[in-house]
C-alpha positions as CSV (number, residue, x, y, z in Angstrom):
1,M,0.0,0.0,0.0
2,M,1.3,3.5,-0.9
3,K,2.3,5.7,2.0
4,L,3.1,9.4,2.1
5,I,5.2,10.5,5.0
6,A,6.0,14.2,5.8
7,D,8.2,16.0,8.3
8,S,7.4,19.7,8.3
9,G,9.3,22.5,10.1
10,S,8.5,26.1,9.9
11,T,10.9,26.5,6.9
12,K,10.5,23.4,4.8
13,T,8.7,20.1,4.5
14,A,10.4,16.9,3.5
15,W,8.0,14.3,1.9
16,R,8.7,10.7,1.2
17,L,6.3,8.7,-1.0
18,V,6.6,4.9,-0.7
19,D,5.0,3.4,-3.8
20,E,3.4,0.0,-4.2
21,K,6.7,-1.5,-5.2
22,G,8.4,-0.2,-2.1
23,Q,10.4,2.4,-4.0
24,I,10.9,5.7,-2.1
25,H,10.4,9.1,-3.9
26,Q,11.7,12.4,-2.4
27,I,9.9,15.7,-2.5
28,E,10.6,19.0,-0.7
29,T,8.2,21.9,-0.3
30,Q,8.0,25.0,1.8
31,G,7.0,24.4,5.4
32,F,3.9,25.3,7.3
33,N,3.0,25.7,10.9
34,P,-0.6,25.8,12.3
35,F,0.6,28.2,15.0
36,F,1.1,30.8,12.2
37,Q,-1.1,29.6,9.4
38,D,-4.8,28.5,9.1
39,T,-6.3,25.7,7.0
40,E,-6.8,28.0,4.0
41,D,-3.1,29.1,4.1
42,I,-1.9,25.5,4.2
43,L,-4.3,24.5,1.4
44,K,-2.9,27.3,-0.7
45,I,0.6,26.1,-0.2
46,L,-0.3,22.5,-1.1
47,K,-2.0,23.7,-4.3
48,Q,1.0,25.8,-5.2
49,E,3.5,23.0,-4.6
50,F,1.6,20.0,-5.9
51,S,-0.7,21.3,-8.6
52,G,-0.3,23.0,-11.9
53,P,2.1,22.4,-14.8
54,E,5.2,22.4,-12.6
55,G,3.6,20.6,-9.6
56,I,3.5,16.9,-8.7
57,E,0.3,15.0,-8.5
58,I,0.3,12.5,-5.7
59,K,-2.3,10.0,-4.6
60,A,-1.7,8.0,-1.5
61,P,-4.3,6.2,0.7
62,E,-2.2,6.7,3.9
63,I,-0.6,10.0,4.9
64,Y,1.5,10.4,8.0
65,F,2.2,14.1,8.7
66,Y,4.5,15.3,11.5
67,G,4.8,19.1,11.9
68,A,6.1,21.9,14.0
69,G,3.2,23.5,15.9
70,C,1.1,20.4,15.7
71,S,0.9,20.2,19.5
72,S,-2.8,20.1,20.2
73,D,-6.0,18.6,18.8
74,A,-7.1,22.0,17.6
75,R,-3.8,22.8,15.8
76,N,-3.6,19.3,14.3
77,K,-7.1,19.7,12.9
78,I,-6.0,22.8,11.0
79,V,-3.4,20.7,9.2
80,K,-5.5,17.6,8.9
81,D,-8.5,19.5,7.3
82,A,-6.2,21.0,4.6
83,L,-4.6,17.6,3.9
84,E,-8.0,15.8,3.7
85,V,-9.3,18.4,1.3
86,F,-6.3,18.3,-1.0
87,F,-5.5,14.5,-0.8
88,K,-9.1,13.3,-1.3
89,D,-10.1,9.9,0.2
90,A,-6.7,9.6,2.1
91,K,-6.5,8.4,5.7
92,V,-4.6,11.2,7.4
93,Q,-2.7,11.1,10.7
94,V,-1.2,14.3,12.1
95,N,1.4,14.3,14.9
96,H,3.9,16.7,16.5
97,D,7.4,16.9,15.0
98,L,8.7,15.9,18.4
99,L,7.2,12.4,17.8
100,A,8.9,12.3,14.4
101,A,12.2,13.2,16.0
102,A,11.8,10.6,18.7
103,R,10.9,7.8,16.2
104,A,13.7,8.8,13.9
105,S,16.4,9.1,16.6
106,C,15.3,6.5,19.2
107,G,13.2,4.0,17.2
108,H,11.6,1.8,19.9
109,K,14.1,2.5,22.7
110,A,13.7,5.1,25.5
111,G,15.7,8.3,25.3
112,M,15.6,12.1,25.4
113,V,15.2,14.0,22.2
114,A,16.1,17.5,21.2
115,I,15.0,19.4,18.1
116,L,17.4,22.2,17.2
117,G,16.4,23.7,13.8
118,T,14.6,26.9,13.0
119,G,13.0,26.5,16.5
120,S,13.8,24.2,19.4
121,N,11.9,21.6,21.5
122,S,12.6,18.5,23.6
123,C,11.0,15.5,25.2
124,H,11.4,12.3,27.2
125,Y,10.4,9.4,25.0
126,D,9.7,5.9,26.5
127,G,10.1,4.0,23.2
128,V,6.4,4.3,22.3
129,Q,5.2,7.7,23.2
130,I,6.3,11.1,24.6
131,V,5.9,10.9,28.3
132,E,7.3,14.4,29.3
133,N,7.8,17.7,27.5
134,V,9.3,20.8,28.9
135,A,7.3,23.6,27.2
136,S,8.8,25.3,24.2
137,L,7.8,29.0,24.2
138,G,8.6,30.0,20.6
139,F,11.2,32.4,19.3
140,I,10.1,35.4,21.2
141,L,10.0,33.9,24.7
142,G,12.2,30.8,24.2
143,D,13.5,28.6,21.4
144,E,16.9,28.5,23.1
145,G,19.6,26.8,21.0
146,S,17.6,27.2,17.8
147,G,18.5,29.0,14.6
148,A,16.0,31.7,15.4
149,S,17.5,32.2,18.8
150,I,21.1,32.3,17.6
151,G,20.1,34.6,14.8
152,K,18.1,36.9,17.1
153,T,21.0,37.2,19.5
154,F,23.4,38.0,16.7
155,I,21.2,40.6,15.1
156,A,20.5,42.3,18.4
157,D,24.2,42.5,19.1
158,Y,24.9,43.7,15.6
159,L,22.3,46.5,15.8
160,N,23.7,47.5,19.3
161,K,27.2,47.6,17.9
162,E,28.4,44.8,20.2
163,V,29.7,42.6,17.4
164,P,33.5,42.8,16.6
165,E,34.1,45.2,13.8
166,N,35.4,42.7,11.3
167,I,32.4,40.5,11.7
168,A,30.0,43.4,11.4
169,Q,31.7,44.6,8.2
170,N,31.5,41.1,6.7
171,F,27.9,40.8,7.6
172,Y,27.0,44.1,5.9
173,K,28.9,43.2,2.8
174,R,27.0,39.9,2.5
175,Y,23.5,41.0,3.4
176,K,23.3,44.8,2.8
177,L,20.6,45.1,5.4
178,S,19.9,48.4,7.1
179,K,18.5,48.8,10.6
180,E,15.2,49.7,9.0
181,D,15.3,46.6,6.8
182,I,15.8,44.3,9.8
183,L,13.2,45.9,12.0
184,E,10.6,45.7,9.2
185,A,11.4,42.0,8.6
186,V,11.1,41.2,12.4
187,Y,8.1,43.3,13.3
188,K,6.0,43.7,10.1
189,K,6.7,40.9,7.7
190,P,5.5,37.3,8.0
191,F,7.7,34.6,9.5
192,P,10.2,36.6,11.4
193,N,11.5,33.3,12.9
194,R,12.6,32.2,9.5
195,F,14.2,35.6,8.8
196,L,16.2,35.4,12.1
197,A,17.1,31.7,11.7
198,Q,18.8,32.3,8.3
199,F,21.7,34.1,10.1
200,A,22.7,31.0,11.9
201,K,24.4,30.0,8.7
202,F,26.5,33.2,8.8
203,V,27.4,32.4,12.4
204,Y,28.5,28.9,11.4
205,Q,30.6,30.1,8.6
206,N,32.4,32.5,11.0
207,L,32.7,30.0,13.9
208,K,36.5,30.5,14.1
209,E,35.7,33.9,15.6
210,Q,35.6,33.6,19.4
211,Y,32.5,35.9,19.6
212,M,30.6,33.5,17.4
213,A,31.7,30.4,19.3
214,D,30.7,32.1,22.6
215,L,27.3,33.0,21.2
216,V,26.5,29.5,20.2
217,T,27.9,28.0,23.4
218,N,25.8,30.4,25.5
219,S,22.7,29.5,23.5
220,F,23.3,25.7,24.0
221,N,24.0,26.2,27.7
222,S,20.6,28.0,28.0
223,F,18.9,25.2,26.1
224,L,20.4,22.4,28.2
225,D,19.6,24.3,31.5
226,K,16.1,25.3,30.6
227,H,15.1,22.1,28.9
228,I,17.2,18.9,28.9
229,C,18.5,19.2,32.5
230,K,14.9,19.5,33.8
231,Y,14.2,15.9,32.9
232,S,14.8,13.7,35.9
233,V,16.4,11.1,33.6
234,H,18.8,13.5,31.9
235,K,21.9,11.6,33.4
236,E,20.4,8.2,32.8
237,L,19.1,8.2,29.2
238,K,21.0,9.3,26.1
239,L,20.0,12.3,24.0
240,G,19.2,12.2,20.3
241,V,19.6,15.5,18.5
242,V,17.6,16.3,15.4
243,G,17.8,19.3,13.2
244,S,20.3,21.3,11.1
245,V,21.5,23.6,13.9
246,G,22.3,20.7,16.3
247,F,23.9,18.8,13.4
248,Y,26.2,21.6,12.2
249,F,27.1,22.9,15.6
250,S,27.5,19.4,17.0
251,N,31.1,19.9,18.3
252,I,30.0,22.8,20.5
253,L,26.8,21.0,21.6
254,R,28.7,17.9,22.6
255,R,31.1,19.9,24.7
256,V,28.3,21.7,26.5
257,S,26.4,18.5,27.0
258,D,29.4,16.6,28.4
259,A,30.0,19.4,30.9
260,K,26.5,18.9,32.2
261,G,26.7,15.1,32.3
262,V,24.3,14.6,29.3
263,E,25.4,11.9,26.9
264,I,24.5,12.4,23.2
265,D,23.6,9.3,21.3
266,N,23.3,10.7,17.7
267,F,23.0,13.7,15.6
268,I,20.5,13.7,12.7
269,E,20.2,16.6,10.3
270,S,16.7,15.6,9.1
271,P,14.4,12.9,10.7
272,I,12.7,12.0,7.4
273,A,14.9,9.0,6.5
274,G,14.5,7.3,9.9
275,L,10.8,8.2,10.0
276,T,10.3,6.6,6.6
277,L,12.0,3.4,7.8
278,F,9.8,3.4,11.0
279,H,6.6,3.5,8.9
280,L,7.9,0.8,6.5
281,D,8.3,-1.5,9.5
282,N,5.0,-0.5,11.1
């Protein structure tokens, strides 16, 4: 039976279609998040990405969707309604991206899981389900350790002239952003979290600078203190890390984790491969 599996962050969605012969087809579209978008917004994205002369027509009787922001029945319904309208007659399941991360990094064994991408989140997973979750408060109040948080800290320091001069000059040469451009993108345009998260790449590319290394270290220290170390099992179970920020800054994250007695089991840039294997076996 054909299956369509999706892992969606706020920035992009990775899709895997398993056809009747067991062959796996890869598709990538823009992401969507029911915290920021309603059913009509999501349906519009689906139509843009999958319909029309350049789109891809997909018919799958089973759809397993995991997404950022899919943290309650009400928000899950926003996504499910859009998927059921677009993929007619399909049986749709919508779950949180935390469960996707847990299934991809832990499979059927117990562990702790961290998502470090555009945003951040974490949980304690018993091998079947999420049994504990320290609240993630989004990029304004939280998202410690995420791309949005790292980008927000860097941009604030840049605008406050607290970034070393050579870094500031390189940043302006690359992005040509004025203070007004930045404030408009953060306070007036949609998806300010994506805007801020894009600068984590610039931080990574200049990681040899002590200021950048300290910025990332402080962000990960905050994430471990506010999230992972609050789980009573944080020194007993291993931590699986999912997401591009955790993956590319793995050396710093491992040092911070080691100092706090947290053992990291694996780093996965994207959970979609492990998630696909999980559904092939279940």
